[in-house]
N, C-alpha and C positions, 0 to 999 in steps of 0.2 A: 383249108384255112391256114395261113402262115402262123408260125409260132411267135408268141409275144416275147420280145427280148427281155422283159422283166423277169421271166422264168427260165432264161437261157441256161443257167447253171443246173437247175433241176433237170432240164431236158438232156443236158450233157451226161449227167450221172445216170439217168434212166437209160439213155442210149448205150452207154458203156456197159451197164449191167446186162441189158438185152443182148448186146454183141457178145459178151463173154458167155452168156447162157447158150447162145446159138453156136459158138465155136466149141463149147463143151459137148453139146449134142452131136455136132458135125464130126468130132473126133471120137465119138462113141464112148465118152467118159461120163462119169457121174460126179455130182458136186462133191461127194466124199473123196473122190480121187484127187481133185484139185485142192480141196481143203487139206488133205494129208500132205500134199506137196508144199503148201505154204505154211504148214505147222499149226493148223487150226482143226478143231473138231467140226464135223458136218453141220450141226446146228448153228455154231458161231459163224461159219462161212455163209450160211444161208441168210442169217440175220443182217450181215453186212451188205447183202445184195437186195434185201427185202424192200418192197415199196419204192423201187426206183433209186435206192441209195447205192452208192458204190464207195464204201469206206475202207480202203486198203492202204497200207504203208507202201513206200516205194519198193522196199525189199520184197514184200508180199506180191506186189504187182510184177516185179521182175521174174519171180519164181512162177507166177501164173502164166506169164507170157511164154516162158520156156516150156512149161508143161503142155500148153495148148499149141505149141509150135507155130506161133504167129509169124507171118512174113514181115519183112521190114516195112512194106507198104501198110499193112494192117496196124502195126505198132505206131507208125506216124499218124495215121488217121485216129487211132484211139487217143493218143496224147494231145492231138489238136482238137479233139472233141468233134470230129467229123464223121463218126460212125453212125449209121442208122440201120438198125436191125429190122 
């Protein structure tokens, strides 16, 4: 079933959170590793990704991208809301 455009922003956030979770596992990292890199405690980092939310500042996102070693293509997809985990 196609996604309803009414909820598109929620889908983009959920997809981004799932994508970051997948890349974290792929790189054999833990949430606490990424959290430390962006200057947060593990629980605070987890809350910002909880329930499909993706609530990070630009600087935090840049640090996260570096830690996860995302490719240019992955970064563009993430920013355009085109990632599907």
